[in-house]
TORVEXVO-759698 format. One record per atom (N, C-alpha, C, CB): residue number from 1; chain; residue in one letter; x, y, z. Coordinates in steps of 0.1 Angstrom, whole numbers. Glycine has a CB too. Layout:
# residues N
NUM_A_a_X_Y_Z
...
This chain:
# residues 161
1_A_m_226_-1808_-2045
1_A_m_212_-1805_-2042
1_A_m_210_-1790_-2041
1_A_m_208_-1812_-2028
2_A_h_199_-1785_-2045
2_A_h_196_-1771_-2046
2_A_h_188_-1767_-2034
2_A_h_189_-1767_-2059
3_A_f_193_-1758_-2025
3_A_f_186_-1753_-2014
3_A_f_180_-1739_-2016
3_A_f_195_-1753_-2001
4_A_c_169_-1737_-2009
4_A_c_162_-1724_-2011
4_A_c_171_-1713_-2005
4_A_c_148_-1724_-2004
5_A_r_169_-1701_-2010
5_A_r_176_-1689_-2006
5_A_r_169_-1681_-1996
5_A_r_179_-1680_-2018
6_A_v_158_-1686_-1991
6_A_v_150_-1678_-1981
6_A_v_155_-1681_-1967
6_A_v_135_-1682_-1982
7_A_d_152_-1674_-1958
7_A_d_156_-1676_-1944
7_A_d_154_-1690_-1940
7_A_d_148_-1667_-1934
8_A_r_165_-1697_-1937
8_A_r_165_-1711_-1934
8_A_r_157_-1714_-1921
8_A_r_180_-1716_-1932
9_A_s_156_-1706_-1912
9_A_s_148_-1709_-1900
9_A_s_133_-1711_-1903
9_A_s_150_-1697_-1890
10_A_a_129_-1705_-1914
10_A_a_115_-1707_-1918
10_A_a_112_-1722_-1922
10_A_a_111_-1698_-1929
11_A_f_122_-1729_-1925
11_A_f_120_-1743_-1930
11_A_f_125_-1753_-1921
11_A_f_127_-1744_-1943
12_A_y_130_-1749_-1909
12_A_y_136_-1759_-1900
12_A_y_125_-1768_-1894
12_A_y_144_-1753_-1889
13_A_s_127_-1781_-1894
13_A_s_117_-1790_-1888
13_A_s_126_-1800_-1881
13_A_s_107_-1796_-1899
14_A_q_122_-1805_-1870
14_A_q_131_-1814_-1863
14_A_q_132_-1828_-1870
14_A_q_125_-1817_-1849
15_A_n_122_-1830_-1879
15_A_n_123_-1843_-1887
15_A_n_128_-1841_-1901
15_A_n_109_-1849_-1887
16_A_r_127_-1830_-1907
16_A_r_130_-1828_-1921
16_A_r_142_-1820_-1925
16_A_r_118_-1823_-1928
17_A_g_146_-1810_-1917
17_A_g_157_-1801_-1921
17_A_g_152_-1791_-1931
17_A_g_168_-1809_-1926
18_A_l_160_-1788_-1941
18_A_l_157_-1778_-1951
18_A_l_149_-1784_-1963
18_A_l_169_-1771_-1956
19_A_i_141_-1776_-1968
19_A_i_133_-1780_-1980
19_A_i_143_-1778_-1992
19_A_i_120_-1771_-1983
20_A_p_145_-1789_-2000
20_A_p_156_-1788_-2011
20_A_p_152_-1782_-2024
20_A_p_160_-1802_-2014
21_A_l_140_-1776_-2025
21_A_l_136_-1770_-2038
21_A_l_130_-1756_-2035
21_A_l_125_-1779_-2045
22_A_d_132_-1747_-2044
22_A_d_126_-1734_-2044
22_A_d_113_-1736_-2053
22_A_d_135_-1723_-2050
23_A_f_103_-1729_-2049
23_A_f_90_-1729_-2057
23_A_f_87_-1715_-2061
23_A_f_78_-1735_-2049
24_A_s_84_-1713_-2074
24_A_s_80_-1700_-2079
24_A_s_66_-1697_-2076
24_A_s_82_-1700_-2095
25_A_s_57_-1707_-2074
25_A_s_44_-1704_-2070
25_A_s_37_-1716_-2064
25_A_s_36_-1699_-2082
26_A_v_27_-1713_-2056
26_A_v_18_-1723_-2050
26_A_v_4_-1719_-2053
26_A_v_21_-1726_-2035
27_A_t_-4_-1727_-2058
27_A_t_-18_-1724_-2060
27_A_t_-26_-1734_-2052
27_A_t_-22_-1725_-2075
28_A_i_-36_-1729_-2044
28_A_i_-44_-1737_-2036
28_A_i_-59_-1734_-2040
28_A_i_-42_-1735_-2020
29_A_s_-66_-1745_-2043
29_A_s_-80_-1742_-2046
29_A_s_-89_-1753_-2041
29_A_s_-82_-1742_-2062
30_A_f_-102_-1749_-2038
30_A_f_-112_-1758_-2032
30_A_f_-125_-1752_-2034
30_A_f_-108_-1762_-2018
31_A_y_-135_-1760_-2032
31_A_y_-149_-1756_-2032
31_A_y_-156_-1756_-2019
31_A_y_-157_-1764_-2042
32_A_i_-165_-1747_-2016
32_A_i_-173_-1748_-2004
32_A_i_-187_-1748_-2008
32_A_i_-170_-1735_-1995
33_A_h_-194_-1759_-2005
33_A_h_-208_-1760_-2008
33_A_h_-217_-1752_-1998
33_A_h_-212_-1775_-2009
34_A_s_-229_-1749_-2002
34_A_s_-238_-1741_-1994
34_A_s_-241_-1748_-1981
34_A_s_-251_-1738_-2001
35_A_t_-240_-1762_-1980
35_A_t_-243_-1769_-1968
35_A_t_-231_-1770_-1958
35_A_t_-247_-1783_-1972
36_A_e_-220_-1764_-1962
36_A_e_-208_-1765_-1954
36_A_e_-206_-1752_-1946
36_A_e_-195_-1767_-1962
37_A_d_-199_-1752_-1935
37_A_d_-196_-1741_-1927
37_A_d_-184_-1733_-1933
37_A_d_-193_-1745_-1912
38_A_e_-187_-1723_-1941
38_A_e_-177_-1716_-1949
38_A_e_-166_-1710_-1940
38_A_e_-184_-1705_-1957
39_A_d_-170_-1703_-1929
39_A_d_-160_-1697_-1920
39_A_d_-151_-1707_-1914
39_A_d_-167_-1689_-1909
40_A_r_-156_-1718_-1910
40_A_r_-148_-1729_-1903
40_A_r_-138_-1735_-1913
40_A_r_-157_-1740_-1898
41_A_l_-142_-1738_-1925
41_A_l_-134_-1744_-1935
41_A_l_-123_-1734_-1940
41_A_l_-142_-1748_-1948
42_A_r_-126_-1721_-1942
42_A_r_-116_-1711_-1945
42_A_r_-106_-1710_-1934
42_A_r_-123_-1697_-1947
43_A_r_-111_-1709_-1921
43_A_r_-102_-1708_-1910
43_A_r_-92_-1720_-1909
43_A_r_-110_-1707_-1897
44_A_l_-97_-1732_-1911
44_A_l_-89_-1744_-1911
44_A_l_-78_-1744_-1922
44_A_l_-97_-1757_-1912
45_A_v_-82_-1740_-1934
45_A_v_-72_-1739_-1945
45_A_v_-62_-1729_-1942
45_A_v_-80_-1736_-1958
46_A_i_-66_-1717_-1937
46_A_i_-56_-1706_-1934
46_A_i_-47_-1711_-1924
46_A_i_-64_-1694_-1930
47_A_e_-51_-1716_-1913
47_A_e_-43_-1720_-1902
47_A_e_-33_-1732_-1906
47_A_e_-51_-1725_-1890
48_A_r_-39_-1742_-1912
48_A_r_-31_-1754_-1915
48_A_r_-20_-1752_-1926
48_A_r_-40_-1765_-1918
49_A_l_-24_-1744_-1936
49_A_l_-15_-1742_-1948
49_A_l_-7_-1729_-1947
49_A_l_-24_-1742_-1960
50_A_g_-9_-1722_-1936
50_A_g_-1_-1710_-1934
50_A_g_-4_-1698_-1943
50_A_g_14_-1713_-1936
51_A_l_-17_-1697_-1947
51_A_l_-21_-1686_-1955
51_A_l_-26_-1674_-1947
51_A_l_-32_-1691_-1964
52_A_d_-27_-1663_-1954
52_A_d_-33_-1651_-1948
52_A_d_-47_-1650_-1953
52_A_d_-24_-1638_-1951
53_A_s_-56_-1646_-1946
53_A_s_-70_-1645_-1951
53_A_s_-71_-1636_-1963
53_A_s_-79_-1640_-1940
54_A_s_-63_-1626_-1964
54_A_s_-63_-1618_-1976
54_A_s_-59_-1625_-1989
54_A_s_-55_-1605_-1974
55_A_e_-52_-1636_-1987
55_A_e_-48_-1644_-1999
55_A_e_-59_-1652_-2006
55_A_e_-36_-1653_-1995
56_A_l_-70_-1654_-1999
56_A_l_-81_-1662_-2004
56_A_l_-90_-1654_-2012
56_A_l_-88_-1669_-1993
57_A_e_-92_-1658_-2025
57_A_e_-102_-1652_-2033
57_A_e_-114_-1661_-2036
57_A_e_-95_-1648_-2047
58_A_a_-126_-1656_-2035
58_A_a_-138_-1664_-2037
58_A_a_-146_-1659_-2049
58_A_a_-146_-1663_-2024
59_A_e_-151_-1669_-2055
59_A_e_-160_-1667_-2067
59_A_e_-172_-1675_-2065
59_A_e_-153_-1669_-2081
60_A_k_-184_-1669_-2066
60_A_k_-197_-1677_-2065
60_A_k_-199_-1684_-2079
60_A_k_-209_-1668_-2061
61_A_i_-202_-1697_-2078
61_A_i_-206_-1704_-2090
61_A_i_-218_-1712_-2087
61_A_i_-194_-1713_-2095
62_A_v_-225_-1717_-2098
62_A_v_-237_-1724_-2096
62_A_v_-234_-1739_-2099
62_A_v_-248_-1719_-2105
63_A_g_-238_-1748_-2090
63_A_g_-236_-1762_-2091
63_A_g_-246_-1768_-2101
63_A_g_-237_-1769_-2078
64_A_h_-244_-1781_-2104
64_A_h_-252_-1789_-2113
64_A_h_-267_-1788_-2111
64_A_h_-247_-1803_-2113
65_A_f_-270_-1788_-2098
65_A_f_-284_-1788_-2094
65_A_f_-289_-1774_-2090
65_A_f_-287_-1797_-2082
66_A_g_-282_-1763_-2095
66_A_g_-286_-1750_-2092
66_A_g_-282_-1744_-2078
66_A_g_-300_-1748_-2094
67_A_n_-274_-1752_-2071
67_A_n_-270_-1748_-2058
67_A_n_-258_-1739_-2059
67_A_n_-267_-1760_-2049
68_A_e_-257_-1730_-2049
68_A_e_-245_-1720_-2049
68_A_e_-233_-1727_-2043
68_A_e_-249_-1708_-2041
69_A_i_-222_-1725_-2050
69_A_i_-209_-1731_-2045
69_A_i_-199_-1719_-2046
69_A_i_-204_-1743_-2055
70_A_l_-190_-1719_-2036
70_A_l_-179_-1709_-2036
70_A_l_-167_-1716_-2041
70_A_l_-177_-1703_-2022
71_A_s_-161_-1710_-2051
71_A_s_-148_-1715_-2056
71_A_s_-137_-1706_-2049
71_A_s_-147_-1715_-2072
72_A_i_-129_-1713_-2041
72_A_i_-119_-1705_-2034
72_A_i_-105_-1708_-2040
72_A_i_-119_-1709_-2018
73_A_r_-97_-1698_-2041
73_A_r_-84_-1699_-2047
73_A_r_-74_-1690_-2040
73_A_r_-84_-1696_-2062
74_A_a_-62_-1695_-2037
74_A_a_-51_-1687_-2032
74_A_a_-39_-1689_-2041
74_A_a_-48_-1690_-2017
75_A_h_-31_-1679_-2043
75_A_h_-19_-1680_-2052
75_A_h_-8_-1672_-2045
75_A_h_-22_-1675_-2066
76_A_a_3_-1679_-2043
76_A_a_15_-1672_-2037
76_A_a_26_-1674_-2046
76_A_a_17_-1678_-2022
77_A_i_35_-1664_-2046
77_A_i_47_-1665_-2055
77_A_i_60_-1662_-2047
77_A_i_46_-1655_-2067
78_A_g_71_-1666_-2053
78_A_g_84_-1663_-2047
78_A_g_86_-1670_-2034
78_A_g_85_-1648_-2045
79_A_a_93_-1663_-2025
79_A_a_97_-1668_-2012
79_A_a_85_-1673_-2004
79_A_a_105_-1658_-2004
80_A_r_74_-1666_-2005
80_A_r_61_-1670_-1999
80_A_r_57_-1683_-2003
80_A_r_50_-1659_-2001
81_A_a_58_-1686_-2016
81_A_a_54_-1699_-2022
81_A_a_62_-1710_-2015
81_A_a_56_-1699_-2037
82_A_t_75_-1708_-2014
82_A_t_84_-1718_-2008
82_A_t_80_-1721_-1993
82_A_t_98_-1714_-2009
83_A_v_77_-1710_-1986
83_A_v_73_-1712_-1972
83_A_v_60_-1720_-1971
83_A_v_71_-1698_-1965
84_A_i_50_-1717_-1979
84_A_i_38_-1724_-1979
84_A_i_40_-1739_-1983
84_A_i_27_-1718_-1988
85_A_a_48_-1741_-1993
85_A_a_51_-1755_-1998
85_A_a_57_-1763_-1987
85_A_a_60_-1755_-2010
86_A_a_67_-1757_-1980
86_A_a_73_-1764_-1969
86_A_a_63_-1768_-1958
86_A_a_85_-1755_-1963
87_A_r_55_-1759_-1955
87_A_r_45_-1761_-1944
87_A_r_36_-1773_-1948
87_A_r_37_-1748_-1941
88_A_i_31_-1773_-1960
88_A_i_22_-1784_-1965
88_A_i_29_-1797_-1965
88_A_i_17_-1781_-1979
89_A_i_41_-1797_-1970
89_A_i_49_-1810_-1971
89_A_i_52_-1815_-1957
89_A_i_61_-1808_-1980
90_A_e_56_-1807_-1948
90_A_e_60_-1811_-1935
90_A_e_48_-1817_-1927
90_A_e_65_-1800_-1927
91_A_q_36_-1814_-1931
91_A_q_24_-1819_-1924
91_A_q_18_-1831_-1930
91_A_q_14_-1808_-1923
92_A_l_23_-1836_-1941
92_A_l_18_-1848_-1948
92_A_l_20_-1860_-1939
92_A_l_24_-1850_-1961
93_A_s_10_-1869_-1938
93_A_s_11_-1881_-1931
93_A_s_20_-1891_-1938
93_A_s_-3_-1888_-1929
94_A_n_25_-1901_-1931
94_A_n_34_-1911_-1937
94_A_n_26_-1918_-1949
94_A_n_38_-1921_-1927
95_A_t_14_-1921_-1947
95_A_t_6_-1927_-1958
95_A_t_5_-1918_-1970
95_A_t_-8_-1930_-1953
96_A_a_3_-1905_-1968
96_A_a_2_-1895_-1979
96_A_a_16_-1894_-1986
96_A_a_-2_-1881_-1973
97_A_r_27_-1895_-1978
97_A_r_40_-1894_-1984
97_A_r_43_-1907_-1993
97_A_r_51_-1893_-1973
98_A_v_40_-1918_-1988
98_A_v_42_-1931_-1995
98_A_v_33_-1931_-2008
98_A_v_38_-1943_-1986
99_A_s_21_-1927_-2007
99_A_s_12_-1927_-2018
99_A_s_16_-1917_-2029
99_A_s_-3_-1923_-2013
100_A_t_20_-1905_-2025
100_A_t_25_-1895_-2034
100_A_t_38_-1899_-2041
100_A_t_27_-1881_-2027
101_A_r_47_-1905_-2034
101_A_r_59_-1910_-2040
101_A_r_56_-1921_-2050
101_A_r_69_-1915_-2030
102_A_a_47_-1930_-2046
102_A_a_44_-1941_-2055
102_A_a_37_-1936_-2068
102_A_a_35_-1951_-2048
103_A_e_30_-1925_-2067
103_A_e_23_-1920_-2079
103_A_e_29_-1907_-2084
103_A_e_8_-1917_-2075
104_A_i_42_-1906_-2082
104_A_i_48_-1893_-2085
104_A_i_47_-1889_-2100
104_A_i_63_-1894_-2082
105_A_e_47_-1899_-2109
105_A_e_46_-1896_-2123
105_A_e_32_-1890_-2126
105_A_e_49_-1909_-2132
106_A_k_22_-1895_-2120
106_A_k_8_-1891_-2122
106_A_k_6_-1877_-2116
106_A_k_-2_-1901_-2117
107_A_a_14_-1874_-2106
107_A_a_12_-1861_-2098
107_A_a_20_-1850_-2104
107_A_a_17_-1863_-2084
108_A_l_28_-1852_-2115
108_A_l_35_-1841_-2122
108_A_l_29_-1838_-2135
108_A_l_49_-1845_-2124
109_A_d_29_-1825_-2138
109_A_d_24_-1821_-2152
109_A_d_36_-1820_-2161
109_A_d_16_-1808_-2151
110_A_e_34_-1815_-2173
110_A_e_44_-1814_-2183
110_A_e_55_-1804_-2180
110_A_e_38_-1811_-2197
111_A_h_52_-1795_-2170
111_A_h_62_-1785_-2166
111_A_h_68_-1789_-2152
111_A_h_55_-1771_-2165
112_A_d_66_-1801_-2148
112_A_d_71_-1807_-2136
112_A_d_66_-1800_-2123
112_A_d_86_-1805_-2136
113_A_s_54_-1794_-2124
113_A_s_47_-1789_-2112
113_A_s_41_-1801_-2105
113_A_s_36_-1779_-2116
114_A_l_41_-1801_-2092
114_A_l_36_-1812_-2084
114_A_l_22_-1809_-2079
114_A_l_45_-1815_-2072
115_A_y_13_-1818_-2081
115_A_y_-1_-1817_-2077
115_A_y_-4_-1826_-2065
115_A_y_-11_-1820_-2089
116_A_i_-10_-1821_-2055
116_A_i_-13_-1828_-2043
116_A_i_-28_-1825_-2040
116_A_i_-4_-1825_-2031
117_A_r_-36_-1836_-2037
117_A_r_-50_-1834_-2034
117_A_r_-52_-1838_-2019
117_A_r_-59_-1843_-2043
118_A_l_-53_-1827_-2011
118_A_l_-54_-1829_-1996
118_A_l_-69_-1833_-1993
118_A_l_-50_-1817_-1989
119_A_d_-70_-1842_-1983
119_A_d_-83_-1845_-1978
119_A_d_-88_-1834_-1969
119_A_d_-83_-1859_-1970
120_A_r_-98_-1827_-1972
120_A_r_-103_-1816_-1964
120_A_r_-106_-1820_-1949
120_A_r_-115_-1809_-1970
121_A_q_-111_-1833_-1948
121_A_q_-114_-1837_-1934
121_A_q_-101_-1838_-1925
121_A_q_-121_-1851_-1935
122_A_s_-90_-1841_-1932
122_A_s_-77_-1842_-1924
122_A_s_-72_-1829_-1919
122_A_s_-67_-1849_-1933
123_A_l_-78_-1818_-1923
123_A_l_-74_-1805_-1918
123_A_l_-75_-1804_-1902
123_A_l_-82_-1793_-1924
124_A_q_-84_-1812_-1897
124_A_q_-86_-1813_-1883
124_A_q_-77_-1823_-1876
124_A_q_-101_-1816_-1880
125_A_d_-70_-1831_-1883
125_A_d_-61_-1841_-1878
125_A_d_-47_-1836_-1876
125_A_d_-61_-1853_-1887
126_A_p_-39_-1843_-1868
126_A_p_-25_-1838_-1866
126_A_p_-17_-1838_-1879
126_A_p_-18_-1847_-1856
127_A_l_-20_-1847_-1888
127_A_l_-13_-1848_-1901
127_A_l_-23_-1848_-1913
127_A_l_-4_-1861_-1902
128_A_l_-18_-1843_-1924
128_A_l_-27_-1842_-1936
128_A_l_-27_-1855_-1944
128_A_l_-22_-1830_-1944
129_A_s_-38_-1858_-1949
129_A_s_-40_-1870_-1958
129_A_s_-43_-1866_-1972
129_A_s_-51_-1879_-1952
130_A_i_-43_-1875_-1981
130_A_i_-46_-1873_-1995
130_A_i_-59_-1879_-1998
130_A_i_-35_-1880_-2004
131_A_s_-67_-1873_-2007
131_A_s_-80_-1878_-2011
131_A_s_-84_-1872_-2024
131_A_s_-91_-1875_-2000
132_A_d_-92_-1879_-2032
132_A_d_-97_-1874_-2045
132_A_d_-111_-1869_-2043
132_A_d_-97_-1885_-2055
133_A_e_-117_-1871_-2031
133_A_e_-131_-1867_-2028
133_A_e_-131_-1853_-2022
133_A_e_-138_-1877_-2019
134_A_e_-137_-1844_-2029
134_A_e_-138_-1830_-2024
134_A_e_-124_-1825_-2019
134_A_e_-149_-1829_-2014
135_A_p_-114_-1826_-2027
135_A_p_-100_-1823_-2022
135_A_p_-97_-1808_-2021
135_A_p_-90_-1830_-2030
136_A_i_-87_-1805_-2014
136_A_i_-81_-1792_-2015
136_A_i_-69_-1794_-2025
136_A_i_-76_-1786_-2000
137_A_r_-70_-1788_-2036
137_A_r_-60_-1790_-2046
137_A_r_-48_-1780_-2044
137_A_r_-66_-1788_-2061
138_A_i_-36_-1786_-2045
138_A_i_-24_-1779_-2043
138_A_i_-16_-1781_-2056
138_A_i_-16_-1783_-2030
139_A_k_-11_-1770_-2061
139_A_k_-1_-1770_-2072
139_A_k_12_-1764_-2068
139_A_k_-7_-1764_-2085
140_A_l_22_-1771_-2068
140_A_l_36_-1766_-2064
140_A_l_44_-1765_-2077
140_A_l_43_-1775_-2054
141_A_k_47_-1752_-2081
141_A_k_54_-1750_-2093
141_A_k_69_-1747_-2090
141_A_k_48_-1739_-2102
142_A_p_78_-1755_-2095
142_A_p_92_-1753_-2091
142_A_p_98_-1741_-2098
142_A_p_101_-1765_-2095
143_A_r_107_-1734_-2091
143_A_r_114_-1722_-2097
143_A_r_122_-1726_-2109
143_A_r_123_-1715_-2086
144_A_s_129_-1737_-2108
144_A_s_137_-1741_-2120
144_A_s_135_-1756_-2122
144_A_s_152_-1738_-2118
145_A_r_137_-1761_-2134
145_A_r_136_-1775_-2137
145_A_r_150_-1779_-2142
145_A_r_125_-1778_-2148
146_A_f_157_-1785_-2133
146_A_f_171_-1788_-2136
146_A_f_173_-1803_-2137
146_A_f_181_-1782_-2125
147_A_g_181_-1807_-2146
147_A_g_185_-1821_-2147
147_A_g_174_-1830_-2154
147_A_g_188_-1827_-2134
148_A_g_164_-1824_-2160
148_A_g_154_-1832_-2167
148_A_g_144_-1838_-2158
148_A_g_161_-1843_-2174
149_A_r_134_-1845_-2164
149_A_r_122_-1850_-2156
149_A_r_126_-1860_-2146
149_A_r_113_-1856_-2166
150_A_q_135_-1869_-2149
150_A_q_139_-1880_-2139
150_A_q_145_-1873_-2127
150_A_q_149_-1890_-2146
151_A_n_154_-1863_-2129
151_A_n_160_-1856_-2117
151_A_n_149_-1849_-2109
151_A_n_170_-1846_-2122
152_A_m_139_-1843_-2116
152_A_m_129_-1836_-2108
152_A_m_120_-1846_-2100
152_A_m_119_-1829_-2118
153_A_k_118_-1858_-2106
153_A_k_111_-1868_-2099
153_A_k_118_-1872_-2086
153_A_k_108_-1881_-2107
154_A_r_131_-1874_-2088
154_A_r_140_-1878_-2076
154_A_r_140_-1867_-2066
154_A_r_154_-1880_-2081
155_A_e_140_-1854_-2070
155_A_e_140_-1843_-2061
155_A_e_127_-1842_-2053
155_A_e_142_-1829_-2068
156_A_y_116_-1844_-2060
156_A_y_103_-1845_-2053
156_A_y_102_-1857_-2044
156_A_y_91_-1845_-2063
157_A_e_107_-1868_-2048
157_A_e_106_-1880_-2039
157_A_e_114_-1878_-2027
157_A_e_112_-1893_-2047
158_A_e_126_-1871_-2028
158_A_e_134_-1868_-2016
158_A_e_127_-1858_-2007
158_A_e_148_-1863_-2021
159_A_l_121_-1848_-2014
159_A_l_114_-1838_-2006
159_A_l_103_-1844_-1998
159_A_l_109_-1827_-2016
160_A_i_95_-1853_-2004
160_A_i_84_-1859_-1997
160_A_i_87_-1870_-1987
160_A_i_74_-1864_-2008
161_A_r_99_-1875_-1988
161_A_r_104_-1886_-1980
161_A_r_101_-1884_-1966
161_A_r_118_-1889_-1982
């Protein structure tokens, strides 16, 4: 098993131990509609996912009905990506873990990056849930793809366990 080279104390969890994969990047994206409390949602994302406010980039876009929407994106690389990935995975609810493992093939792209769609409403809950409705999209790109696709699926399944 391949363990990260970053400070191990950053990944210690009383339930999980060390995160077994290094990630080269983590991309987080979501939309904020004009009817939503932008400051509150940004604050929740920053606090729960371990981001710094300076990591969030916003772009104004126009919705289907002409309404203003903010497209928010954060991108972290290197050791920072692995820290954020660990934080996200450690906060997943048991239901989210089971669901993600069951759908692991659908959650991976052709480069073995893992996609998770967090329920934005669960940011207020003790554990994070999965949802396809107005999700916070997470892309976890592994640093290396070793042992082929089947091995990567097993590594992700173990990581999410």
